[in-house]
C-alpha positions as CSV (number, residue, x, y, z in Angstrom):
1,A,-2.0,-19.4,-9.4
2,N,-3.9,-16.7,-7.8
3,F,-2.5,-13.7,-7.6
4,K,-4.7,-11.5,-7.0
5,T,-4.9,-12.7,-3.3
6,K,-0.4,-13.0,-3.2
7,Y,-0.5,-9.9,-4.2
8,K,-2.7,-8.7,-1.4
9,T,-1.0,-10.9,1.2
10,Y,2.2,-9.3,0.2
11,F,1.2,-6.1,0.6
12,N,-0.7,-6.1,4.1
13,I,2.4,-8.1,5.6
14,L,4.2,-5.1,4.1
15,Y,2.2,-2.8,5.8
16,L,2.5,-4.8,9.0
17,K,6.1,-4.5,8.9
18,I,6.0,-0.3,8.2
19,K,4.0,-0.1,11.4
20,E,5.8,-2.5,13.2
21,Y,9.1,-1.1,12.6
22,N,8.0,2.9,12.2
23,I,9.6,3.0,9.3
24,L,8.4,6.5,7.3
25,L,6.8,6.4,3.7
26,S,9.8,9.0,3.4
27,N,12.5,6.4,3.8
28,T,11.2,4.6,1.2
29,Y,12.7,3.5,-2.3
30,N,11.7,1.6,-5.5
31,I,14.2,-0.3,-6.6
32,D,14.5,-2.5,-9.0
33,K,17.5,-5.4,-9.7
34,K,18.4,-4.1,-12.9
35,G,18.9,-0.6,-11.3
36,F,20.3,-1.8,-8.6
37,L,22.7,-3.4,-11.2
38,I,23.6,-0.1,-13.3
39,S,24.3,1.7,-10.0
40,I,27.1,-0.8,-8.7
41,I,28.6,-1.6,-12.5
42,R,29.4,2.5,-12.6
43,R,30.6,2.6,-9.0
44,F,33.8,-0.2,-10.0
45,K,36.5,0.1,-12.4
46,R,36.6,-3.2,-15.0
47,V,40.3,-4.5,-15.7
48,F,40.4,-6.8,-18.1
49,S,43.1,-9.0,-19.0
């Protein structure tokens, strides 16, 4: 697989969508799955039986 081409394509599409929808860079966030799951787990109480 040619990762350089894939990354370049991804960021080109991302750039076009940011421009298309007029998204401010201050309204973008860097979230990975682990960080997202941690924030969800902290919100809910767990009940075990």
